[in-house]
C-alpha positions, -999 to 999 in steps of 0.1 A, spaced: -688 -337 20 -712 -356 43 -704 -391 57 -730 -411 75 -729 -446 91 -762 -464 94 -776 -499 97 -778 -518 65 -813 -529 54 -827 -556 31 -832 -528 5 -795 -521 5 -785 -557 -4 -784 -553 -42 -762 -522 -40 -740 -538 -14 -735 -569 -36 -725 -546 -65 -701 -526 -43 -686 -559 -29 -680 -572 -64 -662 -540 -75 -642 -538 -43 -632 -575 -44 -618 -573 -80 -603 -538 -81 -588 -535 -46 -573 -570 -48 -549 -558 -75 -513 -561 -64 -523 -586 -36 -540 -614 -55 -537 -626 -91 -567 -618 -113 -578 -654 -110 -576 -654 -72 -596 -621 -70 -623 -634 -93 -626 -667 -75 -628 -653 -40 -652 -626 -51 -674 -652 -69 -673 -679 -43 -668 -662 -9 -675 -625 -9 -710 -611 -4 -736 -602 21 -744 -624 50 -781 -615 55 -780 -628 91 -759 -597 100 -784 -574 84 -812 -591 104 -791 -589 136 -786 -551 128 -748 -556 131 -741 -548 94 -736 -512 84 -732 -490 53 -713 -458 50 -728 -432 27 -706 -404 13 -727 -375 0 -757 -398 -2 -740 -426 -21 -730 -460 -8 -693 -459 -3 -686 -488 21 -702 -517 40 -691 -540 68 -701 -552 102 -695 -572 133 -711 -604 144 -721 -621 176 -723 -654 157 -698 -681 151 -693 -677 113 -659 -661 107 -664 -651 70 -684 -656 39 -717 -647 23 -750 -666 26 -740 -690 -1 -710 -702 20 -729 -710 52 -740 -745 61 -765 -749 89 -771 -728 120 -750 -699 130 -749 -701 168 -745 -671 190 -711 -665 206 -705 -662 244 -690 -626 248 -673 -637 281 -651 -663 264 -654 -659 226 -644 -631 203 -669 -611 182 -663 -613 145 -655 -584 122 -672 -593 89 -674 -584 53 -657 -550 51 -657 -536 16 -650 -501 3 -659 -488 -31 -627 -484 -51 -636 -447 -57 -636 -442 -19 -606 -463 -11 -579 -449 13 -601 -421 26 -605 -434 62 -639 -451 57 -626 -486 66 -611 -473 98 -643 -453 106 -664 -484 101 -640 -506 121 -642 -483 151 -680 -481 148 -681 -520 149 -656 -523 177 -676 -499 198 -708 -518 191 -692 -552 199 -678 -537 232 -712 -525 241 -724 -560 235 -700 -572 262 -672 -586 239 -636 -583 249 -619 -595 217 -624 -591 180 -614 -617 154 -615 -617 116 -603 -634 85 -586 -607 65 -579 -608 28 -544 -597 19 -557 -563 8 -573 -559 42 -543 -569 63 -526 -534 62 -558 -517 75 -563 -542 103 -527 -542 113 -527 -504 114 -558 -506 137 -540 -529 162 -550 -564 150 -523 -591 150 -521 -621 127 -527 -653 147 -529 -678 119 -524 -680 81 -553 -696 62 -555 -708 26 -589 -712 10 -592 -738 -17 -617 -727 -42 -631 -743 -74 -607 -748 -103 -578 -754 -79 -575 -717 -70 -559 -711 -36 -564 -678 -18 -545 -668 13 -562 -651 42 -549 -641 77 -568 -648 108 -563 -617 130 -573 -607 165 -574 -576 188 -584 -571 224 -610 -544 231 -625 -530 263 -661 -541 269 -684 -512 276 
């Protein structure tokens, strides 16, 4: 078995969008209702192409097949795909603002095999090399166990109000890191 982490490219976007859709629906089971999983996948989840352009979004290939994607950001957006953004996405100040962990998704066939943890460490190391001292993210309920196991703490509970009066809980989480 070969596992490789590499920068995501524009050419990866269709495959990442398909993986995100599968992951959002299947791995939400037991955490969200089917209606919540479908709504958050349709209206929030997806690729933020600014991360691909910034080269802070990565894919993990397992035996040559896309198995996971996710990244970190030096920009202010906390979560969401291109379709959820409004206006400029300014750069963060690493001396006083946390880097963002963004859009982590694992293919259901590769779930619970350590890929999320591997990707998270890769992103934490890159953010630290960028001078950041803290990481912050908005976790879905399926993601909270991974992030908690990796040292993140919940700092705020968030409830997204999506179309058709669907409400989806998230958890804002934070972790200190050592800048490189």
